[in-house]
C-alpha positions as CSV (number, residue, x, y, z in Angstrom):
1,M,9.2,-5.3,16.3
2,K,11.2,-8.4,17.5
3,T,13.5,-10.5,15.4
4,D,12.2,-13.6,17.2
5,D,8.8,-12.8,15.6
6,L,10.5,-12.9,12.2
7,K,12.1,-16.3,13.1
8,K,8.6,-17.6,14.0
9,A,7.4,-16.4,10.6
10,F,10.3,-18.1,8.8
11,D,9.7,-21.4,10.6
12,K,5.9,-21.2,9.9
13,I,6.5,-20.6,6.2
14,A,9.1,-23.4,6.1
15,A,6.6,-25.8,7.6
16,S,3.8,-24.9,5.2
17,G,3.0,-26.3,1.8
18,N,0.0,-24.4,0.4
19,I,0.2,-20.7,1.1
20,A,-1.9,-17.6,0.2
21,I,-0.6,-14.1,0.3
22,L,-3.2,-11.3,0.6
23,T,-2.7,-7.6,-0.2
24,H,-4.8,-4.8,1.1
25,V,-7.7,-3.5,-1.0
26,D,-6.8,-1.1,-3.8
27,A,-3.4,-2.8,-3.9
28,D,-0.6,-0.3,-4.7
29,G,3.0,-0.8,-5.7
30,D,4.2,-1.6,-2.2
31,A,1.5,-4.2,-1.6
32,L,2.0,-5.8,-5.0
33,G,5.8,-5.7,-5.0
34,T,5.9,-7.1,-1.5
35,A,3.3,-9.8,-2.2
36,Y,4.8,-11.1,-5.4
37,G,8.4,-10.7,-4.0
38,L,7.4,-12.8,-1.0
39,K,5.8,-15.3,-3.4
40,L,9.1,-15.8,-5.2
41,V,11.0,-15.9,-1.9
42,I,8.8,-18.7,-0.6
43,E,8.9,-20.7,-3.8
44,Q,12.7,-20.4,-3.7
45,M,12.7,-21.6,-0.1
46,G,10.8,-24.7,-1.2
47,A,13.1,-25.4,-4.1
48,A,16.1,-25.2,-1.9
49,T,14.8,-27.8,0.5
50,G,13.4,-30.1,-2.2
51,A,9.9,-29.5,-0.9
52,P,8.1,-27.3,-3.5
53,K,5.5,-24.9,-2.2
54,A,2.3,-23.8,-3.8
55,V,2.0,-20.0,-3.3
56,R,-0.8,-17.8,-4.6
57,V,-1.3,-14.0,-4.3
58,I,-4.9,-13.0,-3.9
59,T,-5.9,-9.4,-4.5
60,E,-9.3,-7.9,-4.0
61,E,-9.3,-6.3,-7.5
62,I,-10.1,-8.4,-10.5
63,E,-8.7,-6.2,-13.3
64,P,-5.0,-6.5,-14.0
65,H,-2.9,-3.7,-12.4
66,K,-0.7,-1.6,-14.7
67,L,2.3,-2.7,-12.6
68,M,1.9,-6.4,-13.4
69,P,4.4,-6.4,-16.3
70,V,7.2,-5.6,-13.8
71,V,5.9,-7.3,-10.7
72,C,5.9,-11.0,-11.5
73,D,6.8,-13.0,-14.5
74,S,4.8,-16.0,-13.4
75,E,1.4,-16.8,-14.9
76,T,-1.8,-15.2,-13.6
77,D,-3.0,-17.1,-10.5
78,G,-5.9,-19.5,-11.0
79,E,-9.1,-19.9,-9.1
80,N,-9.1,-20.1,-5.3
81,N,-9.8,-23.8,-5.1
82,T,-7.6,-25.1,-2.3
83,D,-7.3,-25.1,1.4
84,Y,-4.3,-23.2,2.7
85,D,-1.9,-24.3,5.4
86,L,-0.9,-20.6,5.9
87,V,-2.4,-17.2,5.0
88,I,-0.1,-14.2,5.0
89,A,-1.3,-10.5,4.9
90,V,1.2,-7.9,3.7
91,D,1.2,-4.1,3.9
92,S,-2.2,-4.2,5.7
93,S,-2.7,-2.3,9.0
94,D,-5.8,-4.1,10.1
95,L,-8.2,-6.9,9.2
96,G,-10.6,-4.6,7.5
97,R,-8.0,-3.7,4.9
98,L,-8.3,-7.2,3.5
99,G,-11.9,-6.5,2.3
100,T,-13.9,-9.7,1.4
101,R,-10.7,-11.8,1.9
102,A,-10.8,-11.2,5.6
103,E,-13.0,-14.3,5.9
104,L,-10.3,-16.4,4.3
105,Y,-7.7,-15.0,6.7
106,L,-9.9,-15.7,9.8
107,A,-10.6,-19.2,8.6
108,A,-6.9,-20.0,8.8
109,G,-7.0,-19.5,12.6
110,E,-3.5,-19.7,14.1
111,N,-2.0,-20.3,10.7
112,T,-1.7,-16.6,9.8
113,I,1.1,-14.1,9.5
114,C,1.0,-10.3,9.3
115,F,4.0,-8.5,7.6
116,D,3.6,-4.7,7.9
117,H,5.2,-1.4,8.5
118,H,2.3,0.9,9.5
119,K,2.5,2.4,13.0
120,T,-1.3,1.9,13.3
121,C,-1.1,-1.8,12.6
122,T,-3.3,-3.8,14.9
123,R,-1.1,-6.9,14.7
124,F,-4.1,-9.1,13.7
125,G,-2.1,-12.2,12.8
126,A,-1.2,-15.2,14.9
127,I,2.4,-14.1,14.1
128,N,3.2,-10.5,13.5
129,Y,6.3,-8.8,12.2
130,V,5.8,-5.0,12.0
131,D,8.7,-2.7,11.4
132,V,7.4,0.9,11.7
133,E,10.9,2.2,10.9
134,A,10.7,0.7,7.4
135,G,9.9,3.1,4.5
136,A,7.9,0.3,2.8
137,C,6.7,-3.2,3.5
138,G,9.1,-4.4,0.8
139,E,12.0,-3.6,3.2
140,V,10.5,-6.1,5.6
141,I,10.8,-8.9,3.1
142,Y,14.4,-7.8,2.2
143,E,15.3,-8.2,5.9
144,F,13.6,-11.6,5.9
145,C,15.9,-12.7,3.0
146,R,19.0,-11.2,4.6
147,L,18.6,-12.8,8.0
148,Y,17.7,-16.2,6.7
149,G,20.0,-16.6,3.7
150,V,17.4,-16.5,0.9
151,E,19.1,-15.5,-2.3
152,I,17.6,-12.4,-3.8
153,T,17.3,-13.1,-7.6
154,P,16.8,-10.4,-10.2
155,E,13.1,-11.2,-10.2
156,I,12.8,-10.8,-6.4
157,A,14.9,-7.7,-6.5
158,N,12.5,-6.2,-9.1
159,N,9.5,-6.8,-6.9
160,L,11.1,-5.4,-3.7
161,Y,12.6,-2.4,-5.5
162,L,9.1,-1.7,-6.9
163,A,7.6,-1.9,-3.4
164,I,10.1,0.5,-1.9
165,S,10.3,3.1,-4.7
166,S,6.5,3.1,-4.9
167,D,5.8,3.8,-1.2
168,T,8.6,6.4,-0.8
169,G,7.5,8.3,-3.9
170,G,10.7,7.5,-5.7
171,F,12.7,8.2,-2.5
172,R,11.5,11.7,-2.4
173,Q,9.2,11.5,0.7
174,A,10.1,11.7,4.4
175,N,9.6,8.0,4.9
176,A,12.6,7.3,2.6
177,T,15.3,6.5,5.2
178,P,19.0,6.0,4.7
179,R,18.2,2.3,5.1
180,S,15.7,2.5,2.3
181,L,18.3,3.9,0.0
182,E,20.9,1.3,1.1
183,I,18.4,-1.5,0.4
184,A,17.4,0.0,-3.0
185,A,21.1,0.2,-4.0
186,D,21.6,-3.4,-3.1
187,L,18.5,-4.5,-5.0
188,I,19.8,-2.7,-8.1
189,R,23.1,-4.5,-7.7
190,K,21.1,-7.7,-7.6
191,G,19.4,-7.0,-10.8
192,A,16.4,-4.7,-10.2
193,N,15.6,-2.7,-13.3
194,S,15.2,0.7,-11.5
195,A,14.8,2.7,-14.7
196,K,11.9,0.6,-16.1
197,I,10.2,0.5,-12.7
198,N,10.5,4.2,-12.0
199,T,9.3,5.1,-15.5
200,L,6.2,3.0,-15.1
201,L,5.6,4.3,-11.6
202,F,6.1,8.0,-12.0
203,V,6.3,8.9,-15.7
204,S,4.0,6.7,-17.8
205,N,0.3,7.5,-18.0
206,T,-2.5,6.0,-20.0
207,I,-4.6,8.3,-22.1
208,E,-7.6,7.4,-20.0
209,R,-5.8,8.6,-16.8
210,T,-4.6,11.7,-18.4
211,R,-8.1,12.8,-19.5
212,L,-9.5,11.9,-16.1
213,V,-6.8,13.9,-14.3
214,G,-7.7,16.9,-16.5
215,E,-11.3,16.8,-15.5
216,V,-10.6,16.1,-11.8
217,L,-8.2,19.0,-11.5
218,C,-10.8,21.4,-12.8
219,G,-12.7,20.6,-9.6
220,L,-9.8,20.9,-7.2
221,K,-10.5,23.1,-4.2
222,F,-7.8,24.9,-2.1
223,S,-7.9,27.3,0.8
224,K,-4.8,29.4,1.2
225,N,-6.0,30.5,4.6
226,T,-6.2,27.0,6.1
227,G,-3.8,25.0,3.8
228,V,-6.3,22.3,3.0
229,S,-6.7,21.0,-0.6
230,L,-9.4,18.6,-1.9
231,I,-10.0,16.6,-5.0
232,T,-12.7,14.1,-5.7
233,V,-13.4,11.3,-8.2
234,S,-16.8,9.8,-8.8
235,P,-17.8,6.4,-10.4
236,E,-19.3,8.4,-13.3
237,Q,-16.0,10.1,-14.0
238,M,-14.2,6.7,-13.9
239,S,-16.7,5.2,-16.3
240,K,-16.7,8.2,-18.6
241,H,-12.9,7.9,-19.1
242,N,-12.8,4.1,-18.9
243,C,-10.4,4.1,-16.0
244,T,-9.6,1.3,-13.6
245,S,-8.4,1.7,-10.0
246,S,-4.7,1.5,-11.0
247,D,-5.3,4.6,-13.3
248,I,-6.2,6.8,-10.3
249,E,-3.3,5.9,-8.0
250,G,-1.3,8.9,-6.9
251,L,-4.0,11.5,-7.7
252,V,-3.7,12.9,-4.1
253,N,-0.2,14.1,-5.0
254,F,-1.7,16.7,-7.4
255,A,-3.5,18.2,-4.3
256,R,-0.4,17.8,-2.1
257,N,2.1,19.4,-4.5
258,I,0.5,22.9,-4.4
259,L,2.5,25.5,-2.6
260,G,1.0,26.3,0.8
261,V,-0.8,23.0,1.2
262,K,-0.6,21.5,4.7
263,I,-3.0,18.6,4.3
264,A,-4.2,17.3,1.0
265,I,-7.4,15.2,0.7
266,Y,-8.5,12.9,-2.1
267,L,-11.9,11.4,-2.0
268,R,-13.1,8.6,-4.3
269,K,-16.6,7.3,-4.4
270,K,-16.6,3.6,-5.1
271,D,-19.2,1.6,-7.0
272,D,-20.7,0.3,-3.7
273,G,-21.4,3.8,-2.6
274,S,-18.7,3.9,0.1
275,I,-16.1,6.7,0.0
276,K,-12.4,6.2,0.3
277,A,-10.3,9.1,1.7
278,S,-6.5,9.3,1.1
279,L,-4.7,12.1,2.9
280,R,-1.2,13.5,2.6
281,S,0.7,15.9,4.9
282,N,3.5,18.2,4.0
283,S,4.8,18.6,7.6
284,D,5.5,16.3,10.5
285,I,3.4,18.8,12.5
286,Y,0.2,17.4,10.8
287,D,0.0,13.7,11.5
288,V,-2.6,12.4,9.1
289,S,-2.6,8.9,10.6
290,E,-3.7,10.6,13.9
291,F,-6.3,12.6,12.0
292,C,-7.6,9.6,10.1
293,A,-8.1,7.7,13.4
294,R,-11.0,10.0,14.0
295,F,-12.8,8.2,11.2
296,G,-11.5,4.7,12.0
297,G,-8.6,4.8,9.7
298,G,-4.8,5.1,10.0
299,G,-1.5,4.8,8.2
300,H,1.7,6.9,8.4
301,L,2.6,10.3,9.7
302,R,2.4,11.9,6.3
303,A,0.3,9.4,4.4
304,A,-2.9,7.8,5.7
305,G,-6.5,7.0,4.8
306,C,-9.9,6.1,6.0
307,E,-13.3,5.1,4.6
308,F,-16.9,6.3,5.0
309,P,-18.8,3.1,4.4
310,T,-22.3,4.5,4.9
311,E,-22.0,7.8,3.2
312,T,-23.2,8.3,-0.4
313,D,-22.6,12.0,-1.1
314,L,-19.1,13.1,-2.1
315,Q,-19.8,16.8,-1.5
316,A,-21.2,16.1,2.0
317,V,-18.2,13.9,3.0
318,G,-15.9,16.5,1.5
319,E,-17.4,19.3,3.6
320,I,-17.1,17.2,6.8
321,I,-13.5,16.0,6.3
322,V,-12.3,19.5,5.2
323,R,-13.9,21.1,8.2
324,E,-12.3,18.6,10.5
325,A,-9.0,18.9,8.8
326,E,-9.1,22.7,9.2
327,D,-9.9,22.4,12.9
328,Y,-7.0,19.8,13.3
329,I,-4.6,22.2,11.5
330,R,-5.5,25.0,13.8
331,S,-5.1,22.9,16.9
332,R,-1.7,21.7,15.7
333,D,-0.6,25.2,14.8
334,Y,-1.5,26.4,18.2
335,L,0.4,23.6,20.0
336,S,3.5,24.1,17.9
337,K,3.8,27.8,18.8
């Protein structure tokens, strides 16, 4: 991470008129809060200079996310019918995390920026600002505003607070640093509605999600001997309970929050037959980003993921990844003695 990279990003944004911001696939609170917060920041930059900027957030998902009521007050983005001077990826560790929008990113050539905080980030932009010490990508945009004098309005504060609270689990996880808390406090002072955001993030559930969770937890598997837990979700279960992708965010925490769990695994079979794996660790001894690298994935020390694009059987993938996780835990336990 270099501040001169952030200056390059600022200059590039200032010189651009039509800008697209891309989140990673299965956009979560950090991705959405960062993207829409940055959208508002850039629009404010344009207004301050008298050169309005057209900014559009493009997600992979079509259905509205449950967080949209607190993320951005602007109208829903229209069709993608313009050429962009600049394309920005946020909270995405590699090009593959952009899904089908990777083509749009590549088409922009040198007119690309990557804002991220994952230690496994491949720095795939022409300009990259990656702060691996940040608890969330929203912290990166906060620093952008602080260093270059962009006023943080209540609307921007809402978005960035959402990003940070979401990715730190309400400031309960190990990636919540003193700086994360300092930034959050400042965002609240600037107008972030922390109570509303945290209620939506961690307390409110749809009836569809509640029923799905009940069924999913009946199939939870846990080995006290190895400390590995596993839950799975199939497209049939999603359809049965009329759930969208936003309804199943955070399911891995049910597997992680069991006493004795060292690594929790959540597998979701998607409509295209691929399987997404989300992993959580309860100790710095077990680096799930290192573990997920075995399957072409990555992320953070205690939160990471990977995909199995050619597999079609949840049970088979579950057996493979559990077996590998158990071997990994044994190897780490041996080295830590």
